[in-house]
MMTF fields as JSON, N, C-alpha, C and O atoms, coordinates in Angstrom:
{
  "mmtfVersion": "1.0.0",
  "mmtfProducer": "UNKNOWN",
  "numBonds": 247,
  "numAtoms": 248,
  "numGroups": 62,
  "numChains": 1,
  "numModels": 1,
  "chainsPerModel": [1],
  "groupsPerChain": [62],
  "chainIdList": ["A"],
  "bondAtomList": [4, 2, 8, 6, 12, 10, 16, 14, 20, 18, 24, 22, 28, 26, 32, 30, 36, 34, 40, 38, 44, 42, 48, 46, 52, 50, 56, 54, 60, 58, 64, 62, 68, 66, 72, 70, 76, 74, 80, 78, 84, 82, 88, 86, 92, 90, 96, 94, 100, 98, 104, 102, 108, 106, 112, 110, 116, 114, 120, 118, 124, 122, 128, 126, 132, 130, 136, 134, 140, 138, 144, 142, 148, 146, 152, 150, 156, 154, 160, 158, 164, 162, 168, 166, 172, 170, 176, 174, 180, 178, 184, 182, 188, 186, 192, 190, 196, 194, 200, 198, 204, 202, 208, 206, 212, 210, 216, 214, 220, 218, 224, 222, 228, 226, 232, 230, 236, 234, 240, 238, 244, 242],
  "bondOrderList": [1, 1, 1, 1, 1, 1, 1, 1, 1, 1, 1, 1, 1, 1, 1, 1, 1, 1, 1, 1, 1, 1, 1, 1, 1, 1, 1, 1, 1, 1, 1, 1, 1, 1, 1, 1, 1, 1, 1, 1, 1, 1, 1, 1, 1, 1, 1, 1, 1, 1, 1, 1, 1, 1, 1, 1, 1, 1, 1, 1, 1],
  "groupList": [{"groupName": "UNK", "atomNameList": ["N", "CA", "C", "O"], "elementList": ["N", "C", "C", "O"], "formalChargeList": [0, 0, 0, 0], "bondAtomList": [1, 0, 2, 1, 3, 2], "bondOrderList": [1, 1, 2], "singleLetterCode": "X", "chemCompType": "L-PEPTIDE LINKING"}],
  "groupTypeList": [0, 0, 0, 0, 0, 0, 0, 0, 0, 0, 0, 0, 0, 0, 0, 0, 0, 0, 0, 0, 0, 0, 0, 0, 0, 0, 0, 0, 0, 0, 0, 0, 0, 0, 0, 0, 0, 0, 0, 0, 0, 0, 0, 0, 0, 0, 0, 0, 0, 0, 0, 0, 0, 0, 0, 0, 0, 0, 0, 0, 0, 0],
  "groupIdList": [1, 2, 3, 4, 5, 6, 7, 8, 9, 10, 11, 12, 13, 14, 15, 16, 17, 18, 19, 20, 21, 22, 23, 24, 25, 26, 27, 28, 29, 30, 31, 32, 33, 34, 35, 36, 37, 38, 39, 40, 41, 42, 43, 44, 45, 46, 47, 48, 49, 50, 51, 52, 53, 54, 55, 56, 57, 58, 59, 60, 61, 62],
  "secStructList": [7, 7, 3, 3, 3, 3, 3, 3, 7, 1, 1, 1, 7, 7, 3, 3, 3, 3, 3, 3, 7, 4, 4, 4, 7, 1, 1, 5, 7, 7, 3, 3, 3, 7, 1, 1, 1, 7, 7, 3, 3, 3, 3, 3, 5, 7, 7, 5, 6, 6, 6, 6, 5, 7, 7, 7, 3, 3, 3, 7, 7, 7],
  "xCoordList": [15.399, 14.869, 13.178, 12.42, 12.935, 11.246, 10.565, 11.128, 9.301, 8.678, 7.277, 6.87, 6.63, 4.738, 4.029, 4.404, 2.715, 1.452, 0.275, 0.249, -1.036, -2.321, -2.819, -2.581, -3.648, -4.508, -5.841, -5.969, -6.734, -8.007, -8.735, -9.308, -8.795, -8.364, -9.739, -10.66, -9.584, -10.484, -11.73, -12.931, -11.046, -12.294, -13.528, -14.752, -12.479, -13.062, -13.231, -13.958, -12.482, -12.4, -11.935, -12.422, -11.229, -10.402, -9.197, -8.745, -8.834, -7.727, -6.067, -5.783, -5.335, -4.029, -3.108, -3.297, -2.229, -0.767, 0.921, 1.753, 0.76, 1.88, 3.012, 2.853, 4.421, 5.77, 5.878, 5.064, 6.618, 6.696, 8.57, 9.216, 9.029, 10.195, 10.605, 10.867, 10.643, 10.887, 12.215, 12.329, 13.128, 14.252, 13.52, 14.296, 12.232, 11.732, 11.367, 10.863, 11.741, 10.733, 10.199, 10.578, 9.199, 8.344, 6.967, 6.076, 6.753, 5.461, 5.74, 6.598, 4.726, 4.963, 3.522, 2.46, 3.616, 2.674, 3.154, 4.38, 1.905, 2.428, 1.07, -0.105, 1.399, 0.428, 0.289, 1.388, -0.563, -0.384, -1.807, -2.835, -1.643, -2.893, -3.286, -2.618, -4.374, -5.235, -4.695, -4.531, -4.512, -3.88, -5.306, -5.223, -6.523, -7.604, -8.371, -8.831, -8.498, -9.603, -8.857, -9.396, -7.333, -6.589, -6.554, -5.564, -7.193, -8.052, -6.525, -5.98, -6.053, -4.953, -5.48, -6.628, -4.896, -5.119, -3.799, -2.728, -4.134, -3.144, -3.094, -4.076, -1.658, -1.777, -0.589, 0.431, -1.186, -0.553, 0.04, -0.294, 0.775, 2.0, 2.251, 2.247, 2.576, 2.862, 3.811, 3.287, 5.005, 5.563, 6.409, 7.083, 6.25, 6.404, 8.057, 8.285, 9.077, 10.404, 10.933, 11.779, 10.438, 10.639, 10.08, 10.759, 8.733, 8.482, 8.501, 8.67, 8.407, 8.438, 6.837, 6.62, 5.967, 4.597, 4.028, 4.446, 3.339, 3.133, 1.538, 0.79, 1.247, -0.009, -0.65, -0.313, -1.433, -1.812, -3.046, -4.001, -3.191, -4.961, -4.675, -3.819, -5.847, -6.107, -7.159, -7.93, -7.167, -8.273, -7.832, -6.978, -9.071, -9.097, -7.753, -6.925, -7.61, -6.923, -7.811, -8.29, -8.037, -8.614, -10.086, -10.591],
  "yCoordList": [3.076, 3.537, 3.761, 2.796, 4.515, 5.178, 5.908, 6.694, 5.569, 6.718, 6.358, 5.4, 7.467, 7.403, 6.522, 6.148, 6.198, 5.656, 5.763, 6.06, 5.423, 5.904, 4.614, 3.913, 4.555, 3.627, 4.101, 5.17, 3.213, 3.199, 2.427, 1.38, 2.608, 2.143, 1.246, 1.662, -0.252, -1.687, -1.194, -1.427, -0.441, -0.077, 0.936, 0.802, 2.204, 3.319, 4.063, 4.976, 3.436, 4.184, 5.624, 6.097, 6.27, 6.719, 6.916, 5.866, 7.776, 7.566, 8.271, 9.396, 6.976, 6.874, 7.579, 7.421, 8.261, 7.977, 7.221, 7.309, 6.698, 5.886, 5.632, 5.591, 5.422, 5.053, 4.001, 3.225, 3.283, 1.975, 2.161, 3.158, 0.935, 1.017, -0.013, -1.183, 0.707, -0.042, -0.932, -1.909, -0.693, -2.077, -3.2, -4.026, -3.538, -4.637, -5.75, -6.823, -5.305, -6.416, -5.968, -4.81, -6.392, -6.083, -6.649, -6.814, -6.939, -7.778, -7.954, -8.733, -6.929, -7.032, -6.916, -6.475, -7.196, -7.575, -7.124, -7.029, -6.449, -6.065, -5.571, -5.65, -5.233, -4.521, -3.536, -3.299, -2.206, -1.217, -0.369, -0.49, 0.461, 1.069, 2.237, 3.198, 2.049, 3.518, 4.825, 4.875, 5.746, 7.092, 7.772, 8.749, 7.386, 7.652, 7.404, 8.169, 5.763, 4.9, 3.995, 3.266, 4.093, 3.45, 1.576, 0.861, 1.351, -0.438, -1.138, -0.298, -2.119, -2.791, -2.99, -3.356, -2.818, -2.613, -4.118, -4.16, -5.0, -5.975, -5.048, -4.833, -4.648, -3.894, -5.093, -5.755, -4.907, -6.102, -4.386, -3.368, -5.098, -3.899, -4.468, -5.699, -3.591, -4.129, -3.064, -2.232, -3.273, -2.269, -2.556, -3.572, -1.499, -2.019, -1.525, -0.317, -2.408, -2.118, -1.378, -0.505, -1.796, -0.654, 1.154, 2.124, 1.074, 2.679, 2.931, 4.141, 2.366, 2.113, 2.857, 3.753, 2.159, 2.579, 1.605, 0.538, 2.167, 1.467, 1.392, 2.286, 0.025, -0.45, -0.718, -1.828, -0.035, -0.713, -1.608, -0.904, -2.565, -2.757, -3.409, -4.184, -2.711, -3.389, -4.463, -4.567, -5.215, -5.63, -5.353, -4.668, -6.423, -6.74, -7.165, -7.898, -6.954, -7.64, -8.62, -8.269, -9.824, -11.029, -11.572, -12.495],
  "zCoordList": [-1.727, -2.576, -2.262, -2.16, -2.19, -1.573, -2.698, -3.459, -2.726, -3.174, -2.699, -2.042, -3.254, -2.607, -3.552, -4.663, -2.789, -3.535, -2.763, -1.569, -3.729, -2.504, -3.018, -4.002, -1.926, -1.545, -0.84, -0.243, -0.99, -0.757, 0.941, 0.639, 2.006, 3.253, 2.785, 2.082, 3.449, 3.083, 4.006, 3.871, 4.982, 6.151, 6.091, 6.078, 6.057, 5.904, 4.226, 3.837, 3.693, 2.676, 2.357, 1.33, 2.931, 2.919, 1.712, 1.255, 1.353, 0.312, 1.246, 1.656, 1.257, 2.053, 1.427, 0.221, 1.613, 1.433, 1.911, 2.814, 1.004, 2.033, 1.118, -0.102, 1.831, 1.571, 0.898, 1.399, -0.306, -0.861, -0.87, -1.194, -0.433, -0.717, -1.668, -1.389, -3.172, -4.272, -4.079, -4.819, -3.231, -3.05, -2.499, -2.017, -2.396, -1.51, -2.519, -2.187, -4.075, -4.913, -5.766, -5.941, -6.693, -7.588, -7.073, -7.906, -5.833, -5.401, -4.162, -3.746, -3.2, -1.897, -0.812, -1.251, 0.067, 1.295, 2.132, 2.189, 3.591, 4.468, 5.386, 5.026, 6.206, 7.204, 7.497, 8.0, 7.639, 7.91, 8.223, 7.557, 9.314, 9.671, 9.101, 8.719, 9.093, 8.375, 9.353, 10.573, 8.4, 9.15, 9.552, 10.296, 9.165, 9.52, 10.579, 11.427, 10.379, 11.322, 12.213, 13.046, 11.953, 12.847, 12.266, 12.419, 11.95, 11.507, 10.627, 9.91, 10.637, 10.008, 8.113, 7.862, 7.453, 5.824, 5.462, 6.068, 4.59, 4.526, 2.822, 2.11, 2.535, 1.305, 0.081, 0.273, -0.72, -1.586, -3.074, -3.68, -2.854, -3.996, -4.984, -5.026, -6.187, -7.167, -8.273, -9.013, -8.193, -8.785, -10.311, -10.478, -11.357, -12.303, -12.423, -12.494, -12.44, -12.731, -14.144, -14.336, -14.648, -15.82, -16.047, -16.382, -15.737, -15.271, -14.003, -13.854, -12.978, -11.398, -10.937, -10.122, -11.73, -11.51, -10.049, -9.599, -9.77, -7.963, -8.237, -8.633, -7.897, -8.046, -6.559, -6.145, -5.706, -4.382, -3.862, -3.535, -3.754, -3.236, -1.84, -1.413, -1.273, 0.64, 0.578, -0.376, 1.567, 2.158, 3.674, 4.237, 4.125, 5.591, 6.619, 6.078, 7.371, 8.4, 9.185, 10.264, 8.678, 9.565, 9.178, 9.817]
}
């Protein structure tokens, strides 16, 4: 099951829409390249299992 959420790129500040795999658990982290500046962001994803609300924080990779 997938859903979408937004985060701000740690490098350029653009708001990015991304897909989140809800079946991967309540807390996830992975690297995704920004769709605007192409730099790698570490995404920290939290999913509320009751409401399926998604929160994403991004950080610099490296």
